[in-house]
N, C-alpha and C positions, 0 to 999 in steps of 0.2 A: 118398286123397282128403282135401281140406281142406274144412272147413265154416266159413264166415264168417258170424257173426251180429252185427248192429249195431243198437242202438236208434236211433230217429229223432232223439233229441236229440243224437246223436253224428254225424249225417250231415254237418253243416257242418265237423266236424273232419277228416273223411276224404274230402270231396268231391273234393279234388285228388289223392288217392292211390289206394288199391286199388279203391274203389267206382267212381270215374270210369273207371279202366282196365277194370274188369270190364264196365261198361255198354257201353263202346266196342267191346270185342272179343269179349264173351261174352254177348250179349243173350239168346240162347236158353237159357243155363244159369243165369240169375238167377230167383229166385222171391221174390215179395214177398207177405207175409201180415200180417194184423192179429193182435191178441192172441188171437183165437178160432181162428186158423189158417186163416182164410178168405183166398183169393187176392185180390190187388189188381192193377189194371192202371193204367199211366200212360203218357203220351206223351213226357214229358221229366222230367229230374230236378227242374227248377224247379216244374213242375206237381205233381209228386209231393210235394215238400216243402210247397208252399203248400196243397194240397188235403187233406193227411193230418196236419196238425199236431195235430188234435184227437184223433187215435188214437194208441195205443201200437203203433207199427209196427216190424217187424223186417225186415231184409234178410238173406236166406239165400242162399248160393251154394255149390254143391258142384262143385269142379273138381279135376283132377289136380294134385298138388303141384308137379310140374315145370313145368306150364303157369302155375301161380300165380307161381312164382319168375321166370318169363320176363316176366310182366306187371309184377311189381315192378321188375325191371331196367329195363324200358321206361319206367316212371314216373320212375325215378331219372335216366335220361338226359334226359327232358323237364324235370325240375326243374333239372338242371344247365344246360341250354340257357338257361332263364329267368334263373337266378341269375347266371350268368356274363355274360349280356347286360346285366343291371342294373348289374353292376360295371363293365362296359365303358363304358356310357353315363355313369356317374358320372365316369369319367376324361375322357371326351370333353367333358362339361359343364364340368369344371374348366378346360379349355383354351378352350372356345368361348364361355363366359359373359363378360359385360362385365367389364373391369378394375375393381377396387374403387374406384380413385381417378378413374374416368372418369364425370363427372356431366353430360356433354354430352347433347344431345337425341338423338343417334345414337351411343351409346357403342360403342367398339371392343372386340373380344374381348381377353381377357388375352393370348393368344398373338399376336394381331395387334399389340397395343400393344408387346409385348416386341420383336418382330423389326423393327417400324418404328423404334423408338428405338435399337436396337443396331446396325443397318446392317451386319450380317454376311452377309446374303444379297443376291443381286442382285434387282432389282425383280420379274422374272418368277417366280423361285422363291418369293419372299416372298408374292406374290399367290396363287400356286398353293397353298402350304402353308396359309395362313390360310383360304382358301376351302374347301380340302379338309376341314379339321377342323370348320369351321362347318357345312358341308353334311352330312357323315356324322353329326354329332351330331343334327341335325334328322331325318335319314332313319332312323337307327337307333332313335330314339325312336318314330317311327311304326311301324317294324318290330316293336319290342317290344310296342307297344300291340296290334297285330294278332295277334301270338302269344298274348298274354295273353287277348285276347277269344276267340280260337278255343278256348283251353284252359279257358275258364270254362264251357263247355257240353260235356258228355260226348260229344255227337253229333259234335263236330269234332276229337276227339283224334287222328284219323288224317289230318287235313287240313293238316299242317304243310308238306308238300312244295310245294303251290301257293303258299304264302306266300313260301317261299324263292325260288321261280321268279319271283314278282312283283317281287322286289327284286334281280333279276339286274343291272340297270344300276347299282345302288348298289355291289354287290360288285365289278363290273368296274372301278370307279374306283380300286380299290386298286392296280391294275397301274401307274397313273401315279405313285402315291405311291412304290411300290417303285423305279421308275426315277429318281425325284428324291431319294430318301433319301440315297444316298452323298454328294451335294453338301451336303445339310443337315447330315449328321453330321460331315463334314469341317470345315465352317465352325465348328461348335460346338467341336470338338476343338482346332482351331488357335487359338481365341480364349479358351477357358475359363481360361487362366492369365494373360490380359492384363487390365489395368485400363482402363476401368471395366466391361468385359463380365463379368469374373469376379464383381464385386459385384452387377451386375444379375441374373446367372444365379442367384446364391445367394439373392437376394430372391425371385425367381420360384419357385425350388424350395420355399421356405418357404411361399409362398402356395398352391402346388399341394398341399403336404402337408396344410395346414389344410383346403383345399376338399374333399379326398377323405376327411378324417377319419382319416388314417393315424396309427398309433402310432410308426412309424419314418420317418425322412426319405425323401422321394421326390424324384427328379431328373427334369428335363425329358427328357434324352436316354435315361436308363435306365428310367424308369417310365411315360413317356407317348408319346414319339415312336416307341418300338419296339413298342407294343401293336398297331397295325394289322397288323403282320406276323403276329402270333399268331392273330388272330381268324378269318381265312378258313380256314386249316388246321384250326382247332378245329371250325368248322362242318362240314367234310368228315368229321371224326372223329365228331362227334355224329350226323350223318345215317347214317353207316355203322353205328354202334352201334344207332341207333333201328331201322334196317331189320332188323338181326340179332335184335332183341328183339321184333319185331312178329309175332304169330301170323298165319299165312297165312289 
């Protein structure tokens, strides 16, 4: 058996880790006492923190070691979902945000300006590509906000599935990107050694590297246009791991 004891002034440090997980899946096994050993009751973690700040409160939980390890693995998966989503949105933002030199009233996205000026894609493919990245940037930002909000309250730690279901239409858009990608990739490959496209691509790569704060050079085709392929399979992997780490 493991015994976890945490003083109240450390609650904020662990709220997203073992305590949140314990409250979510082991409510019957948690015991809250004050410095006199008297039991305390609460309806939510926020109420508990707000109401008991004047006391020296301890959180005590006795649980089997194997089950505790499972809970920690589950929290690690959740943390990875959030952190990788944040990284993904940073890269989408680099593409979908206005170009630095566009001061017009309705500025064009960086990726939109690049393909409009290079003319390496046909009009339909260009419109699709630009619209795709601008749309998924906005929708993934909403998706991350909902995940973060749900995870901010221990009561909702088990409610990630409905959020993924809610954004089914967003994820389904990726199949259109997959079908268009060969044409996009071929156009870049055929023109990357030709002037002035090679110079324009080099300048774009430098802008993208700065926008994501990378310490190593980033490239449009290798570091940005390929990432949508990786995201959906990672969701499937995350959800499978989350299922395996969630106590019944």
